[in-house]
N, C-alpha and C positions, 0 to 999 in steps of 0.2 A: 359818495355825499348821498344824503337825505335830505326834502325842501318840507318845512311845515309853513305852508302856503298859511295867510293872514292871521300869525302867531296870535295869542290870548294879551300880548304882553309888546308895547313898544321897545322893552329892553335886550330881546330876545335877538331882532334882529340887528343891534348895536353894538352886540359883545361879537358879530362876524361880516363885519365890515371896515374896510380899513379906509375909505372914503365917506364923507360925509354923505347924511342921509337926506331923500328929498321929501318933502311934502309926503307923498304917497307912503304906508306900509309896504314895506320888500316882506320876501319873503323869510324864514328862518335856516340855511344852510349850514348843516350840520355833517359830522361824519356820519356815515351808519352805523356804524362800531362804538358813537359814542358813550364810553362808561363798561363798553361789555369786559367781562374775565373783572373786573373791577367793585368790591365793599368800600362803597364811604358808611363811616362810623358816624352818626348825627349824636350828639350830648348834650342830647339838652332837656324840652319836658314829654320826651316820646315821642313814638311816631305811631297815627293813624295809620297800621299796617295794611288793615284790610282797605284801604281808599282807592276806589279805582283808577287813578293815574299811576298807584303803587306794582300793577300786576302781582301776581306772586315774585315780586323782585324785592318784597319788603318785610321783616323779620325781629322778631326783640332779640333782643343781647341781653342788657344788662337794669336791673330796676335798685335806683343807690335810696330812692327815697319811702322810708319805714307807714310802713300803713296806706301805701299808693299801690293802688291797681296798677298793671301792666298796658294802662291807654292812657295815649296824652288827652289829659281832663287844663289840658290852658290852648294847644290847637301851635301854639309855639315852635315843639321841632316838627311838628307837622310842614308847617307854613316851607322851613328850611330844609326839609326831609324834598318836598318836589320843587322847591327852588331847583337843589342838585340832580332832583332824578326822575320828577314826575315827566307824562307823556303828553303833556300840556304847557308848563312854565317851566319843564326842566332844559337843564343845557346836556348833561351825560344821562340820556333817557336810559338807556341799558345796564347802568349802573345795577351794585348790592344795596339796598339799603339796608341798615340798622341801628333800631332803636337803645341808644344808651342813655338811660333818661336819670338824669342828676337837680332837678330843679322840679319844684312843687305845680299842684294848679296854682300861684300867684308867683311861677315866674322866681322860687325864693329856691338856695338850697347853699349847703356848707362846703365848705373849703375842702374840708375831711371826704364829700359825696363826689366831687369832682379830683379829686385824686386819684380815689376807687376806681370810679368810672375810668378815664387816664388809665388803669393798669390794667384794668382789666382790658380794653382794646388793646393793647400792650399783647399780655395774654394771647387773645383772641384772633387779633393780624398779623399774626406769629405763620409765618411762610405766604402770606397771600399780600395781593399785587390789593395797596389798601390807602384811604384818604380818611382824616380827621376832621367835621367841623364842629367847632365849637363856637354856637354865637351868646356868648355870654357872657359876663363881667363878673370881678371879683375884687376885694380892697385885694391892694399887697400883699407877699404872702410868698416868705422866698420855696414853701417848701411846694407849694402851686409851680410855681419859677421852676426849680427840681422838674417837676411831672410835668413839662410840658416840655423841656430841655428832653426828657425820657424818649418820648412817643417820636 
């Protein structure tokens, strides 16, 4: 087990406790190999793959936004990746992170891009231990639901 003393977020210790937390902020106790050997695909606005919290564990996977660079122009995807696997705020501190950009700088995207992103993940994640995070919303769509089912 590993211990993150005085974590920057009150939420980290809460996920590792069975009992009610007291008035002082406890440490975050987690498996020292949390996320090791796992790839987490973040389907969102992209990831700042050079962020210090990710070390060398983040990379670009695919970008489905036309005329948009491989950078997170919004910040949402980087925030989500930090929650998943950042060394400060992350739950799985050793996970490998892959950016799949389906939302633009205004946090907008098309269902076709969402579906293309999911299909890309299916191909890339073949033969890997992997999870997907999609912190996004859309109108109801049978095609989108089918793509989620394929994941």
